[in-house]
C-alpha positions as CSV (number, residue, x, y, z in Angstrom):
1,M,23.3,-5.2,7.4
2,P,23.6,-7.0,10.7
3,D,24.7,-10.5,10.9
4,L,21.9,-13.0,10.3
5,V,21.2,-15.9,12.7
6,F,19.9,-18.7,10.4
7,T,17.2,-20.2,12.5
8,P,14.9,-22.8,10.9
9,A,12.1,-20.2,10.6
10,L,14.4,-17.7,8.9
11,S,15.8,-20.4,6.5
12,A,12.2,-21.5,5.6
13,V,11.1,-17.9,5.0
14,L,14.2,-17.1,2.9
15,G,13.6,-20.3,0.9
16,L,10.0,-19.1,0.3
17,Q,11.4,-15.7,-0.7
18,M,13.6,-17.2,-3.3
19,V,10.7,-19.1,-4.8
20,L,8.6,-16.0,-4.9
21,L,11.4,-13.9,-6.5
22,L,12.0,-16.5,-9.2
23,A,8.3,-16.7,-9.9
24,G,8.2,-12.9,-10.1
25,C,11.2,-12.8,-12.5
26,A,9.4,-15.4,-14.7
27,I,6.3,-13.2,-14.9
28,L,8.3,-10.1,-15.7
29,A,10.2,-12.0,-18.4
30,A,6.9,-13.0,-20.0
31,R,5.6,-9.4,-19.9
32,V,8.8,-7.6,-20.7
33,R,7.7,-6.5,-24.2
34,S,4.6,-4.8,-22.9
35,L,6.2,-3.0,-20.0
36,P,7.4,0.1,-21.8
37,A,3.9,0.6,-23.3
38,R,2.4,0.0,-19.9
39,F,4.6,2.5,-18.3
40,V,3.9,5.3,-20.8
41,G,0.2,4.6,-20.7
42,I,-0.5,3.3,-24.2
43,A,-1.0,-0.4,-23.4
44,P,-4.6,-1.8,-23.3
45,N,-6.3,-1.5,-20.0
46,R,-9.6,-1.9,-18.2
47,L,-9.6,1.2,-16.1
48,T,-12.1,3.9,-16.8
49,S,-11.7,7.5,-15.8
50,S,-12.7,8.7,-12.4
51,P,-16.3,10.0,-12.4
52,F,-15.7,12.4,-9.5
53,R,-15.0,16.1,-9.6
54,A,-12.0,17.7,-7.9
55,S,-14.3,19.0,-5.1
56,E,-15.6,15.5,-4.5
57,L,-12.2,14.0,-4.4
58,F,-11.2,16.7,-1.9
59,L,-14.3,15.9,0.1
60,G,-13.4,12.2,0.3
61,A,-9.8,13.1,1.4
62,A,-11.1,15.5,4.0
63,F,-13.4,12.8,5.5
64,A,-10.6,10.3,5.5
65,F,-8.2,12.7,7.2
66,G,-10.9,13.8,9.7
67,G,-11.9,10.3,10.5
68,A,-8.2,9.3,11.1
69,M,-7.7,12.2,13.5
70,I,-10.9,11.7,15.4
71,F,-10.3,8.0,15.9
72,H,-6.6,8.6,16.8
73,I,-7.6,11.1,19.5
74,V,-10.4,8.8,20.9
75,V,-8.4,5.6,20.8
76,S,-5.3,7.3,22.3
77,F,-7.3,8.6,25.2
78,I,-8.8,5.2,25.9
79,A,-5.6,3.2,25.3
80,S,-3.5,5.5,27.5
81,R,-5.8,4.6,30.5
82,W,-5.9,0.8,29.8
83,F,-2.6,0.2,28.1
84,P,-0.2,3.1,28.8
85,A,2.9,3.4,26.6
86,P,5.9,1.6,28.1
87,A,8.2,3.9,30.1
88,D,11.3,2.5,28.4
89,G,10.1,3.7,25.0
90,S,9.5,0.3,23.6
91,L,6.4,-0.4,21.5
92,G,3.4,-2.0,22.9
93,R,-0.4,-2.3,22.8
94,F,-0.8,1.5,23.1
95,H,1.0,2.0,19.8
96,A,-0.8,-1.0,18.2
97,L,-4.2,0.4,19.1
98,T,-3.5,4.0,18.1
99,G,-2.1,2.8,14.8
100,A,-5.2,0.7,14.2
101,G,-7.4,3.7,15.2
102,V,-5.8,5.9,12.5
103,Q,-6.4,3.3,9.8
104,L,-9.9,2.5,10.9
105,G,-10.8,6.1,11.2
106,A,-9.6,6.9,7.7
107,L,-11.6,3.9,6.4
108,A,-14.7,5.1,8.3
109,G,-14.3,8.5,6.9
110,L,-14.1,7.2,3.4
111,G,-17.1,5.0,4.0
112,H,-19.1,8.0,5.2
113,A,-18.0,10.1,2.2
114,W,-19.1,7.3,-0.2
115,F,-22.4,6.3,1.4
116,W,-23.6,9.8,2.2
117,H,-22.1,12.0,-0.5
118,L,-20.4,10.2,-3.4
119,R,-22.6,7.3,-4.4
120,P,-24.2,7.6,-7.8
121,S,-27.7,7.8,-6.2
122,R,-26.5,10.7,-4.0
123,R,-24.6,12.5,-6.8
124,G,-27.4,12.3,-9.4
125,D,-25.2,10.0,-11.6
126,E,-24.9,12.6,-14.4
127,P,-21.9,12.2,-16.8
128,I,-19.0,14.6,-16.6
129,A,-17.6,15.8,-19.8
130,G,-14.2,14.6,-20.8
131,T,-13.9,11.8,-18.2
132,A,-14.9,8.8,-20.4
133,A,-12.1,6.4,-21.3
134,P,-12.3,3.3,-23.5
135,V,-12.2,-0.1,-21.9
136,T,-10.4,-2.5,-24.2
137,S,-11.4,-5.8,-22.6
138,P,-14.2,-7.2,-20.4
139,A,-14.3,-6.5,-16.7
140,L,-12.6,-8.9,-14.3
141,S,-14.6,-11.2,-12.0
142,T,-13.8,-11.1,-8.3
143,A,-11.9,-14.4,-8.5
144,G,-10.0,-13.0,-11.5
145,A,-9.1,-9.8,-9.6
146,F,-7.7,-11.9,-6.7
147,R,-5.7,-13.9,-9.2
148,E,-4.3,-10.8,-10.9
149,G,-3.5,-9.3,-7.6
150,G,-1.4,-12.3,-6.7
151,L,0.4,-12.2,-10.0
152,A,1.0,-8.4,-9.6
153,F,2.5,-9.1,-6.2
154,L,4.9,-11.7,-7.7
155,A,5.9,-9.3,-10.5
156,L,6.6,-6.3,-8.3
157,L,8.5,-8.2,-5.6
158,P,11.9,-8.6,-7.5
159,V,11.6,-5.0,-8.7
160,V,11.1,-3.6,-5.2
161,W,13.8,-6.0,-3.8
162,L,16.3,-4.7,-6.3
163,V,15.5,-1.1,-5.7
164,N,15.6,-1.6,-2.0
165,L,19.1,-3.2,-2.1
166,G,20.4,-0.3,-4.2
167,W,18.8,2.3,-2.0
168,Q,20.1,0.8,1.2
169,G,23.6,0.7,-0.3
170,L,23.4,4.3,-1.4
171,L,22.3,5.5,2.1
172,S,25.1,3.5,3.7
173,R,27.7,4.9,1.3
174,L,26.5,8.4,2.1
175,D,26.5,7.7,5.8
176,I,22.8,8.7,6.1
177,P,21.1,7.1,9.1
178,A,17.9,5.2,8.2
179,P,16.1,3.7,11.2
180,P,13.3,1.2,10.5
181,Q,9.7,2.2,10.4
182,D,7.7,2.1,13.7
183,L,5.7,-0.8,12.3
184,V,8.8,-2.8,11.6
185,A,10.2,-2.0,15.0
186,L,7.0,-3.2,16.6
187,F,7.1,-6.5,14.9
188,A,10.8,-6.9,15.5
189,R,10.9,-5.9,19.2
190,S,7.5,-6.7,20.7
191,G,7.0,-10.0,22.4
192,D,3.4,-9.1,23.2
193,T,1.1,-11.4,21.3
194,P,-2.0,-9.2,21.3
195,S,0.0,-6.3,19.9
196,L,1.4,-8.5,17.2
197,V,-2.0,-9.8,16.2
198,I,-3.4,-6.2,16.1
199,M,-0.6,-5.0,13.9
200,L,-0.8,-8.1,11.7
201,V,-4.5,-7.4,11.0
202,L,-3.7,-3.7,10.5
203,A,-0.8,-4.4,8.1
204,V,-2.4,-7.1,6.0
205,L,-6.1,-6.4,6.0
206,I,-6.9,-2.8,7.0
207,A,-4.0,-0.7,5.7
208,P,-4.0,-2.1,2.2
209,V,-7.7,-1.3,1.8
210,T,-7.4,2.3,3.2
211,E,-4.2,3.2,1.4
212,E,-5.3,1.8,-1.9
213,M,-8.7,3.6,-1.7
214,V,-6.9,6.9,-1.2
215,F,-3.8,6.7,-3.4
216,R,-4.7,4.3,-6.3
217,I,-8.5,4.0,-6.5
218,G,-8.9,7.7,-5.6
219,L,-6.0,9.9,-6.5
220,F,-4.2,7.9,-9.3
221,R,-7.5,7.1,-11.1
222,W,-8.5,10.8,-11.0
223,I,-5.2,12.2,-12.1
224,R,-4.4,9.8,-14.9
225,T,-6.9,11.3,-17.4
226,R,-6.5,14.9,-16.3
227,S,-2.7,15.4,-16.2
228,L,0.6,14.3,-17.5
229,R,1.5,10.7,-17.3
230,G,4.5,11.3,-15.0
231,V,2.3,13.4,-12.6
232,A,-0.3,10.6,-12.5
233,L,2.3,7.9,-11.6
234,F,4.6,9.8,-9.3
235,L,2.5,12.3,-7.4
236,P,0.3,9.7,-5.7
237,A,3.4,7.5,-5.2
238,A,5.2,10.4,-3.5
239,G,2.3,11.0,-1.2
240,F,2.2,7.3,-0.4
241,A,5.9,7.4,0.5
242,L,5.4,10.5,2.7
243,L,2.6,8.8,4.5
244,H,5.1,6.2,5.7
245,G,7.5,8.9,6.7
246,N,10.8,7.0,6.7
247,L,13.8,7.7,4.5
248,A,15.0,4.1,4.7
249,V,12.1,2.9,2.5
250,S,11.1,6.0,0.7
251,L,12.4,5.1,-2.8
252,P,11.3,1.4,-2.6
253,I,7.8,2.6,-1.5
254,V,7.6,5.0,-4.5
255,V,8.5,2.1,-6.8
256,L,5.9,-0.2,-5.0
257,A,3.3,2.5,-5.5
258,V,4.0,2.9,-9.2
259,C,3.8,-0.9,-9.7
260,L,0.5,-1.0,-7.8
261,A,-0.9,1.8,-10.0
262,L,0.2,0.1,-13.2
263,A,-1.5,-3.2,-12.0
264,Y,-4.7,-1.3,-11.2
265,E,-4.7,0.4,-14.5
266,R,-4.0,-2.8,-16.4
267,C,-6.9,-4.7,-14.7
268,G,-9.3,-2.0,-13.7
269,H,-10.5,-3.8,-10.6
270,P,-9.8,-2.3,-7.1
271,L,-9.2,-5.7,-5.6
272,V,-6.0,-6.1,-7.7
273,P,-3.9,-3.4,-6.0
274,I,-5.5,-4.2,-2.6
275,T,-4.6,-7.9,-2.9
276,A,-1.1,-7.2,-4.2
277,H,-0.5,-4.6,-1.4
278,A,-1.8,-7.0,1.3
279,L,0.4,-9.9,0.0
280,F,3.4,-7.5,0.0
281,N,2.8,-6.5,3.6
282,L,2.3,-10.1,4.6
283,N,5.5,-11.1,3.0
284,T,7.3,-8.2,4.8
285,V,5.8,-9.3,8.2
286,L,6.9,-12.9,7.7
287,L,10.5,-11.7,7.0
288,I,10.5,-9.5,10.1
289,L,9.1,-12.2,12.4
290,A,11.6,-14.7,11.1
291,G,14.5,-12.3,12.0
292,Y,15.4,-10.8,8.6
293,P,16.3,-7.1,8.9
294,V,14.1,-5.1,6.4
C-alpha cells in the first residue's frame, strides 16, 4: 500500500470509517447467533419466490444487455465528437458519459421488459406451480426498507473490509498485479468536476438500482427456490464480480454480493439491497476522493 498523506479530509473520512466499522461490528455481534441459519437458508425471511419463468428471466436479461449495448454505442458516438477521449490515456468526460450510457441503457432495457412484457397485467398473473414460499413476517414499509438497508450496509462493511485486506495481502504475496478499477481510477485521477459529478451519480444512484435489479432481485430470487443454496448465493455473486472485471476486488465483491443477497432475503424488499449497495459505493467514493487507496 502506498504511503498515505494525512490531509484533514482523509483524517475526517478515516475517522468516519472507524465509527462505521465499529457500528457494523456491534450489529454483527447482536446477530451472530442467527448468522449460520441465515447463511444456510433456514432463518425466517420475508422473501417470496420469483413468479417468473426461466424464459421470462432470460427475456429481462436480454433487454438489459441489449439496452446497455445500444446506449453505449449511441453515447460513445456522440461523446467522441463533443468530448473525445484524452490523448494521454487519462480518464475524462468521454469515459464518464459512456459508463453512464451503459448503466442507463441496462436500466431502460429492464424497464421496457417490465412494463411491456413482465407486469402481472401483461403476463396474465397466473400462479406457477412450485414457486410459492412462506412469508414469516409482515412486509416492510418503504421507510423500514431504507432503515434495514442502512443497517445491512453497516453490518457488511467490516466483513468486506476484512476480506479485502486478506485478499490484497494474498495478491501481494503471490506477486500478482492488481490495478484499480476504471471507476476508481477516474475518481482518483480526474480533476474534471463534471466527470466526477457524472460518475458520482452513476456510482451512488444508477448502478445500485441496475445491478441489484439484475443480480439480487432478478437472478438470486429466481435461483434460491429452484437450486442448491450454494448455487443461489454464489452464482449471482460470481456474475456480479465478473461484471466489475477486476482481480483486485473480485473476492471482496463476491462477499459483498452474498451479504446483499442475505439482506434482501431477510427483509424481502428490493430497496434494502439497493440502499445498502448505494451506501457502500458512496463510502468507497468518499475514501477515494479523500486520498485513500482502495
